[in-house]
N, C-alpha and C positions, 0 to 999 in steps of 0.2 A: 103949708109946711109947719106942722105943730112942733113947737120948741118948748122944752122944759123950762118952767118958771119957778117951780117949787117942788120940794120933796120932803117927806118925813122918813126917818130911818130908825131902825132898832138894831140889835146885834144878835148873833147866834154864836154859841161857844162851840168851837171845833176842838175835839180831843185828838191831838196829834202825837206822834212819837216824841216831839220836843215839848209837849205840855199843852195846856189850853190856850187857844188863840181866838180872839174875838173877831168876827167878820160882820161888817155892816150890811144890812139888807134893807131895801126900800119897802116901806109899808104903805106909802101913799105918794102919788106923783101927779103933778098938774102940768098940762101942756097948753100953750096958747097958740091958736091957729091964726096967723096973720091973713091967710086967704079968706077966712070966714069972719072978717071984721074983728079980729082979736078975741074970738070966742075961746073961753077957757074950759077945759074938761079935766076933771080930777078922777083918777082911778085908784081904787083901794086894792092893794096887793096882799093876798092871803098867803103867807109862807108857812102855815101850820100844816099838820097832817091831814086836815079836812079840806085843803084846797083842791079844787077841781082842775086837775091838769094831767095830761098824759106825759109820762116820763120814761126814760131808760136810765140805767145805772152805769156809772164809770168808776173805775178804781184809779186813783191819782197817786203818783209817786213823787219822790224828789226829782228823779230824772225821768222826763217824759218817754225816753227810749227804754226804760226798764221793761224787760220782757213780761213782768207780772202786771204791769199797768195795762188797762184795757178800757175801751169805750163801750163794751157790750158785756158787762158783768152780770152774773146770775144774781137777781135781787135777794135770793134766799141764802146766799153764801157770804160768810164773813171774809173781808179782804185779807190778804197775807199781811204779816207783821211789817210795819213801816209804811203801809198804804192806807188811804181812807176811801170810803165809798161816798160818792156825791151823785146828785140827780142832774140829768140833762133834760130840759123841757122839750118835748115834741109838739105839744099842743097846749096853748094857754087860753082859757075861756075868759072873755072880758064882757062885762055888761056896759052897754053904751047908754049913759043917762040921757043923752040928747035925743036918742031914738027910742024913748019910752022903755028903757031897760032891756032892749033887744040884746041878745047874747051873740057876741062875735067870737071867732076862733082865730087865734094868732099862732102860726106854726113856724117858729124860728128854726133855721137850719143849724141844729146842734148835732148833726150827724156827720157832716163832712169835716172830720177832725184831721188836722195837719200836725203830725208828730214833730216836724222840724220848726214849728212856730217860734215866736209869734209872727203873724197872727195864727192862732191855733184853729180858729173857725173863719176861713177866708171868705165865705160867702156873705158874712155880715159886712155891710158897706164900710163901716169904720169901727175899729176897736183899738184898745191899748191895754197893756198889762200893768197892774199895780200889785204891790206886795203888802199885806197886812202883817204887822209885827206883833210878837207875843207881848212886848212892852211898847205900846204905841208911841210913848214919849221918848224912846231911845232910838235915834237914827242908826246906831251901830248894831242893833239887835239883829242876829242872823237866824232867829227862829221865825219862820215866815209861812204864810199861805199866799200864793199868787193867784190873782183872779183877772180874767180877761173881761174888761168892761165894754159893753156895746155903746158906742157913741152915736151911731146913726143906723137906722134900719127902715125897711119898707114894708108896709102892709098893703096887700091887694084886697080890694073890696069887691066880692063877687056880685053884690047887689047893685053896685054902680058900674057894671060892665068891666070889671077888672081894673078899675081906676086905682092907681098907686098913690099912697100917702107916705111921705117921708117924715119920720120922727127923729128929732135931734135931742140928745140928752146933754146936760151940763155936768159931766162926771168930774171928779178930782183927777188932775192930770199927772200927778206924780205920787211917789210913795209918801212923802211928807204930808201932802194935802189929804191923801186917802186915810192916813193914820190920825190926822188932826181931828177928823170928824168922830173918832171913837172916844167918846167922853164917858165918865163914870155915871152920868145921869141918864144915859140911854137905857130903855128897857131891854132886857134879854128875853127873847121869845123862842129860845131853844125848846123844841117840842118832842122830847124823847119819849113821852108817854103815848104818842099817837102814831107810831109807825114811821117817823122820820127822825133825822138828826141823831144817829145815822140811819140810812144814807142822808147826807146833809142837803137840805132844801134851801135854796136861796131865791131871791127875786129873779124874774125872767131876763134881767138886763145884765147878767154877769154869768161867767162860767169859771169854776175853780179849776186851775190847770196845773198847779205845781205845789209841792210841799217843800218846806225847809229852806235854808239859806245857801250861801255860796260854799263850795268845798274849800277846805284848808289844805295847803301844800306846805310841807316843811322839807328843808334840804340840808345837805352836808357837802362841802366842797373840799377837795384835797389838792395839794401841789407837791410834786416830787422834789426831793433833795438828793444830790449825788452822795453816794456812800464812798468815803475815801477822799479824793481830791476833786476839785472842780475842773476836770479835764476828761473828755470822753474816752481818751486812750488809757487813762490811768485809774479812773474811778472803777469801783467793783460792782456798782448797781445803783438802785433807787430805793429811797425810803420815802413814804408818802405821809405828809403832815396835814392835819386838819386845819383849814383856813377860817378866818373870820372870828367873830365874837359871839355868834348865835348858838348853833348846835354844839353841844359837848360831844366828846368822843364816846362816852358811855352813859347809860341811863342812870337816873331819870333826867329828863329835860323839862324844867319848869319855866313857864313864861306867862305873861298876861296878855290877853286879847285886847283889841282896841276898845271893846265895850266893857272892859273891866273884869271879865270872867277869867278864871284861872285854868290854864291848860297844862297837862302833863303828858309828855311822850315817854313811853317805856318800851321794853322789848330788846331786840337784838339790833344794835346800831351798825352802820356799815363798817366792815373790816377789810382793810386793803393790805395785802401782803407786800413784803419787800421783794424787789426784783433783783436777783443775783445774776450778773452777767456771766455767760458761759465763755466769752472770749473766743467764740468759734471752735469750741471743743478743745481748747488748750493747745492750739497750733501756733501760738505766738502772734495772733492777729491783734492789731490795735484798731479800734474804731475811729473813723474820721469825723463822726458826728455822734450826738447823743442817740443811742438806740431808741427805736420808735416802734409802735405797732401799726400794722397796715390794714387798710380796707381791702378785703379780698373776697373771693367766693365764700359764701356762707358765714361771713363775719360782719358785714355791714348791714345792720338792720335798721339804721336810722334813715329818716327822710331827708336829712341834710347832708350834702356831700362832705366827707371828711369827719363825720360823727358816727360812732357806734352807739346805738341806743337799744337798751333791753328793758322791756316792761313786763312785770308779772301782775296780771289783772287779779283783782280780788285779794290783794295783799299776799300773804304767804311768805315764802323764802326765795330769794334770787341768788344764784351762785353762777359764776362764770370764770373762765380762764382765757386770757388773751395772749397770743405769742408776741414776742419782741424780735425785731430784726435789726442788725447793725450794718452800716455801710463802711466798707474797708477795701484795702488792697490785700490780696492773698499772697503771702510771702513777699510783700513789698513790691509786687509786680502788677502792672496794669493788665487788663482793665479792672476797675473797681467792681466789687460784687456785694451782694447782700447775704449775710449769714445769720443763723439763729443766735439770739442774744439773751435768751431767758424768757420768762413768762410772768404775767401778772394774774393773781387770783383774788377774787373778791367774794364776799358773802354779805347778805343784807336781809334782815327780817327774820320772823315777823315782828312788826311794831304795832303799838297801840296808842291811841289818843283818848284822853278823858278831858272833858270840859265841865268844870264845876261838879266833878264826880260822875258825869254821864259819859259813857263810852260812845265814840263816833266810829262807825265802821270804816275800815281801811279798804279803799277801792282799788288801789294799785301802788306798787313800788317800782322805782325806775333807777337804772344806772346808765350813764352816758359818758363817753370818752372821746376826746379828739383823736383822730387817726388820719393817716395819709395813704393815698394810693402809692404803690411802688414807683409809678412813673413820675410822681411829684416829689419823690424823696431827695434825689441828688445827694449833695453833701450836706443838706440841711435836714432837720433844724439844728441851729447852733445854740439854742437855749432850751429851757424847760418850762416855757410858758403855756402849759396845758394843765387843766384841772379835771381829774375824775370827779363826777358830780352824781350824787344820789338824792332821791327825793321820795316822799311818801305822801299820798293824797287821801284825805279823809272826808267823808260826807257827813253833814249834820244828821242826827237821827230823826 
């Protein structure tokens, strides 16, 4: 069972939409085999354009489910904006110093890609994912390249009747350890002059699987206030007030991220109309409870019971109108009935986010509202503890 006892590393510079990010690559690795009396074998890893390896090209995105991402890209085509091209090793040629320089062929299974990973390559016996930061010393940096490191793999030796040898690597186990090894004294071996980098060529013990950091979601919450008096039978409608101390009602919205970068949200912030009660069309009806909007056919798009949720993918503009209904006696006679009580209209977007002057794409805007099915209404609710909520999600470039 050969186990790693030493490695030498260098770095390669990946040019990403978020800027240049250093990725460590193994240039020499030594394994100690306890079965063979502690024999040590050192392998030199050539990550230059002259390395003898069979590869295919993948396009890597921030979101592995991005329809433009692919594991079978044309090597002669430049990837779309926001993606990078990387190599996947199909066959790695290794010279065995113990057996007089005999050349062996290692074929890692970098084809069985799993889009819902990690693990992204499930046939490797053991892997884990770490993220290299644009600023390795800043744990809050969200400009990242994620790599799946191979911790354990098997090599079948056809000369020895298919005997399997397990190799174990001592990889950094978390992001902080992975970035701690990226120091200024490491040589940079990016080889753009010889047909690689891009597509980016790394050592055989890792696969680049993801770009960028975590998405950022910003939100606005509103709470209704009765217009007129605090009595459902005498108030004339609702006015919606923005809650909290975070998002302002109008642009711009300036704030500081946890890593110190300056963020600015601009565009068209949520607009929530007043709801003017119709009082049943002027027939003298008094509502017995605060008018409410209902979950009904073609209105409940949320996965949570009692919540209406509307999402506009890719940003853009979201507009919608919800009906209100009130619970009352008609002409003061039983039984109680539900009657129209007005409507709520909202508009939201488009909105933009820039971080230190760099624009982050808006991937979705969302509006959600508490709602009740008619069967659960009764004479309730007797308060206005519901908050229309709006949010926008942005992806790092």
